[in-house]
C-alpha positions as CSV (number, residue, x, y, z in Angstrom):
1,M,-11.9,-6.9,19.3
2,A,-15.1,-6.7,17.4
3,N,-18.2,-8.7,18.4
4,F,-18.9,-11.8,16.4
5,D,-22.0,-11.8,14.3
6,F,-22.9,-15.4,13.4
7,K,-25.3,-14.6,10.6
8,T,-22.9,-12.2,8.9
9,W,-20.1,-14.8,9.2
10,C,-22.3,-17.4,7.6
11,K,-23.3,-15.0,4.8
12,N,-19.7,-14.0,4.2
13,S,-18.7,-17.7,4.2
14,D,-21.3,-18.5,1.5
15,L,-23.1,-21.0,3.8
16,K,-26.6,-22.1,2.7
17,E,-29.5,-21.7,5.0
18,A,-29.7,-25.4,5.7
19,T,-26.1,-25.3,7.0
20,V,-26.8,-22.3,9.1
21,E,-29.8,-24.0,10.6
22,S,-27.8,-27.2,11.3
23,L,-25.1,-25.1,13.1
24,Q,-27.8,-23.3,15.2
25,T,-29.5,-26.6,16.1
26,E,-26.3,-28.0,17.5
27,D,-25.5,-24.7,19.4
28,L,-22.6,-24.0,17.1
29,D,-23.5,-20.4,16.6
30,T,-20.8,-18.6,18.7
31,K,-17.2,-17.9,17.8
32,D,-15.9,-20.0,20.6
33,A,-18.1,-23.0,19.7
34,L,-17.1,-22.8,16.0
35,K,-13.4,-22.6,16.9
36,L,-13.7,-25.8,18.9
37,M,-15.3,-27.8,16.1
38,Q,-13.5,-30.9,14.9
39,G,-13.8,-33.2,11.9
40,N,-16.2,-35.6,13.6
41,D,-18.5,-32.7,14.5
42,L,-18.8,-31.9,10.8
43,E,-19.8,-35.5,10.0
44,K,-22.7,-35.3,12.6
45,L,-24.2,-32.2,10.8
46,G,-25.1,-34.2,7.7
47,L,-24.0,-31.5,5.3
48,T,-23.5,-31.9,1.5
49,V,-19.9,-32.3,0.4
50,G,-19.8,-28.8,-1.0
51,Q,-21.2,-27.2,2.2
52,K,-18.9,-29.4,4.4
53,R,-15.8,-28.1,2.4
54,G,-17.1,-24.5,2.5
55,L,-17.6,-24.8,6.3
56,E,-14.1,-26.3,6.8
57,A,-12.6,-23.4,4.9
58,A,-14.6,-20.8,6.8
59,L,-13.5,-22.5,10.1
60,R,-9.8,-22.4,9.1
61,K,-10.1,-18.8,8.3
62,L,-11.9,-18.0,11.5
63,K,-9.3,-19.8,13.6
64,H,-6.5,-18.0,11.7
65,E,-8.1,-14.6,12.1
66,T,-8.6,-15.2,15.8
67,K,-5.0,-16.3,16.3
68,V,-3.8,-13.1,14.6
69,E,-6.2,-10.9,16.6
70,G,-4.8,-12.5,19.8
71,K,-1.2,-11.8,18.9
72,L,-1.9,-8.2,18.0
73,S,-3.9,-7.7,21.2
74,N,-1.1,-9.1,23.3
75,M,1.3,-6.4,22.0
76,T,1.7,-3.5,24.4
77,G,1.3,0.1,23.3
78,S,4.9,0.8,24.0
79,E,6.2,-1.9,21.7
80,P,6.1,-0.8,18.0
81,V,4.6,-3.2,15.5
82,T,7.4,-4.1,13.1
83,T,8.0,-6.8,10.6
84,K,10.3,-8.4,13.2
85,S,7.7,-8.4,16.0
86,L,5.0,-9.9,13.7
87,A,7.4,-12.5,12.3
88,K,8.8,-13.5,15.7
89,D,5.8,-15.8,16.5
90,G,5.3,-16.8,12.9
91,G,8.4,-18.9,12.6
92,L,10.4,-16.4,10.8
93,D,12.5,-15.4,13.8
94,E,15.4,-17.8,12.9
95,I,15.5,-16.4,9.3
96,L,15.7,-12.8,10.7
97,K,18.5,-13.8,13.0
98,K,20.5,-15.2,10.1
99,I,19.9,-12.0,8.0
100,E,20.9,-9.8,11.0
101,G,24.1,-11.9,11.5
102,A,25.1,-11.4,7.9
103,G,25.4,-7.6,8.4
104,S,23.4,-4.9,7.0
105,L,22.1,-4.6,3.5
106,E,24.1,-1.5,3.0
107,D,27.3,-3.3,4.0
108,S,26.6,-6.1,1.5
109,L,25.9,-3.6,-1.3
110,L,29.1,-1.6,-0.5
111,A,31.1,-4.8,-0.6
112,L,29.6,-5.8,-3.9
113,A,30.2,-2.3,-5.3
114,S,33.9,-2.4,-4.3
115,T,34.4,-5.7,-6.3
116,E,32.3,-5.0,-9.3
117,P,33.2,-2.0,-11.6
118,F,30.3,0.3,-12.4
119,M,30.0,0.7,-16.1
120,K,28.1,3.6,-17.5
121,P,25.6,2.5,-20.2
122,S,26.9,3.4,-23.7
123,T,25.0,5.9,-25.7
124,D,27.0,5.0,-28.8
125,S,24.4,4.0,-31.5
126,S,27.0,1.8,-33.3
127,C,26.7,-0.7,-30.4
128,L,23.1,-1.4,-31.3
129,S,23.7,-2.7,-34.9
């Protein structure tokens, strides 16, 4: 996991210098402190509406990225990273179970092919008029 650079994060989040200074004044300049921020903390900073919304968006993104990093770091080297392993904790596990229970895609396509006749496209130009 990469080290957190507060100044770079602020710059990438398009936060103004006054917002950066407010965060530093309140000791909210570490990744852990930022992740723990709540709505009432934002009110205490006295930010403009635009900077408050920008900071809220940056905090949501930071929390999401941290969650994803944590999930990826918890995977062992022996377990391959697959769509299924990534989706398992993302709420998609139930959908995958339903898909798996329906049989394979190849089986579904074969069943469809056996009921629908394959028609070769016509090259007869009289069909076009």
